N, C-alpha and C positions, 0 to 999 in steps of 0.2 A: 590356671587363670593368666590373665594378660598383665599382671603386675603384683608386686607384692604390697600388702597393707596390713598393718598389725590389728590385733583384737578382731578377728574375723573367726567365726565359730567354726569348729571342725564339721564339715559335711562328709557323711560317708560317700565312698566311691561307688561308681557303678562296675560291675553289677552289685546292687546293694539290696538287702532284705527289709529295710526300713529306711525313712526318709524318702519314701517314693513321691513321685508326682506322676499321677495317672492323668492323661490328657483325653478329653472327649473331643472325638472327631465326628461332626454332624453332616459332613458332606464335602470335604476338601477334594478338589480335583487332584489328580496324579501330580499336575505340574505344583500345584500349590503344596503337597505333600513334599516334593523334592526341596523346594524353598523352606518350607518349615524344618524339615530334618537338617537342612544345611546350617541353619542357624541356632536350632533348639535341642538337637539330639543328646548332647551331653548332659542335658537337665531331665530328659523324658524317660521315665522307667517302663511305662506301658500305654497303650493307645487302645480306646475302646472305640469302636465304631457305633456310634449311639443308636440306641432303640433298634429298629429294623432298617436302618439305611443302608446295610450291607446288601439287602434284596434288591434294591433300586439304583444301586451306585454302577453307572456305566464304567468300563475298563477296571473293573473290581481287582483282577489278577494283577494288572501293572501297578495298581496303587498299592497293594499288598507288598509287592515285591520290592517298592522302596523303602517301605518300612522295614522290611527284612534287610535290607543292604546295611542299614545301619543297627542292625541287632535289637531292634526295639520290639519287643513281645507285643502282640495285639490280640483282640478278642471281640466277638460280636455282642452287642447290647443284650442285657438281660431277657428284654422284652421279646427279642428275636427267638430265644430259648422258649419262653412261655408260648409264643405263638406255635412252635412246631409241637410243643408239650399238649396243648389243648386240642391240637389236631391228631394226636397219638402218632407223632412223628419223631420220636426223641432219637431213635435209630438212625434216621436220615440227617438230624441235626449233626450228630456225631460224624456221619459220613462226609459231610458238608465241610466241617472243620478240618477233618482229615484231608480232604480233596484240595483246600485252598491253604493248606500248610500252617492252620491256626491251632497253636498248641495252648491256649488259654481258653478257658471257658467260664462263663459266669451263669450261675443258677440263682434265679430270683424267683419272686411270687408278688410282685409289686402291683401287677394288673390282674391276676387271677388268684383264686384261693386254692392252695395246695395244702392239704393235711400234712403237718410238720415232719412226721415220719416219713411220709413219701418223699418230701423235699429232701431229706437226709439221704434217703436211697438213691436219690438221683445224684446227689452229690458223691455218694459212694461210687455209683457206676461211672461217672465221668472222670473220676480220680484215675481210673484205669486207661484213660485216653488222653490226659493232658493235666494242666495244672488249673485247678478250680479255684474260682473266686465266688462267694456268695453274698448275695445282697439281703439285709434284713431292714424290715420297715415297709411300710405300704406307700404307694403314690397317691393315696385317697387321704386328703387332708383330715377328713373326718375321723379316721382311724388312728386314734391316739392310743398307743401301748405304754402300760407303765413300766417304769425302769427294769423291774424285776423280770419282765417278760422279754425285754431286749437282751438281758444278760442270759436268760435260759437258752433263747433261741442261738445267740451267738455261740454260746458253749457248745451246744448240740452240733451246730455246723461245723465248727472246727474239730470236733471229735470224729465228725463223719468223713473229714479228709480236706476241707477247705484250706487253702493255704492263707487266705485272708477272708475277713468279714468285711463286707462294705456297709457302712451306716448311710441308709438311704436319704436323699435329699432332693431328687429330681434335677434337672439341669438348671432350674431356676433357683434351686436353694430355698425353697419355701414349704417343705412338708418334712417330715421324719423327725431329725434331729433339729428342725428349726422351726419356729412359728412361722405363719403366713406372712409375716413381716420380713422375714428372713433372719430375725433374731435368734441365736443359739438358745436351746433349752439347757442351760448350764448344768441344772440340777441333774438331768439325765445323762449328760456327757459325764460328768463327775462320778455318778453313781455306775456307770458301765465301767469307768476305768479302774474301779476298786477291784473287779473281778475278772476283766478281760485284758491281757496284756496290751499296751497301746502299740506294740510294733506288729500286731495281728490284726489292727483295725485300719481301714481306710476311710477316713472321714470325707465325704463328699462336700465339697467346699468351693462352689463356683464363684460366690462374691468375695471381694478382697477382705471386708469385715470378718467374715467368717475364717478366711485364711489366717487373718491378724490374730483372731481369738485361739485358734489352735497353736499357733507359733509362740505366743506368749504363755500359753498353758504347757505345752509340752516341749517346746525348744525346735530348733531348725531341723531336726530330724524325725519330724512327724510326718506320717502317710497322708497326703491329701489327693482328692478326686476331684473328677469332673472340671478339671482346668481347661479353660479355653485356649486354643493353639497359640493365639495372640498374646496371652497372658503369661507364657511359661517363663520367660525371661524376667519380667517383673516380679514374679512369685521368687524365683530363685534370688534375685536381689532382695527381696524382702525377708526371704530365709536367713540371709547373712548379714543383715542389718545394713544393706546399702541402699535402704527406700526410706522415706521419711516415716513412715508408721513405726518402725523398728530400729531406727537409726541410733537411738540410747540403748537398746535392749542388751548388747553384748559390750558396751564399753564400761572399762573399768571405773568404779566410781571412786 
């Protein structure tokens, strides 16, 4: 860091296995990626090219190469996996990931229904080709799962080989672990944590109030996802108590 200041919590160093910041790139240009990485790369652990944007992104290889120069892992959004799956093109999806040098893969079922045993089979298959993240929860706001079901699915997907399970929230933070207002479903979150190790969960938390909730609940090394590129430094400052929301969190009383 740029100077010494006392009573700053210990952030794990990169490459880290918890305390992750996963960023959603919904369409940055190659030039924007270069600028973004120049300022934020020390605080970015992985980047998701949101939903199916990789398909329509011009100069995709150039853009990916910049992320790779900064040793930031990236992956295509789970919606792209689902688009290949529903067209019976999973092997094509694997080939595309390999061709573009994308070593992380997301398995999700937020837009289509996949029998869970089958989903776990895809997780097992993809672990032979890269690091797998699997998303739990639906993008359909009317599909409300009870806590025991979240726990059951997360356990199964971790057992199938997922390195992390992602708690669904969409890019807006208004479904899954959140109510339509963006409010955290606290009972759900806390029940999940009784049986799933926190370091294995990436909580999608695009809104500041959601990030604050998890920092207060689980500390500065909680895994947070769907962070906007422009919010990475603000989040890192909040993680270590250098933003008004967490200013008093780590001070000695």
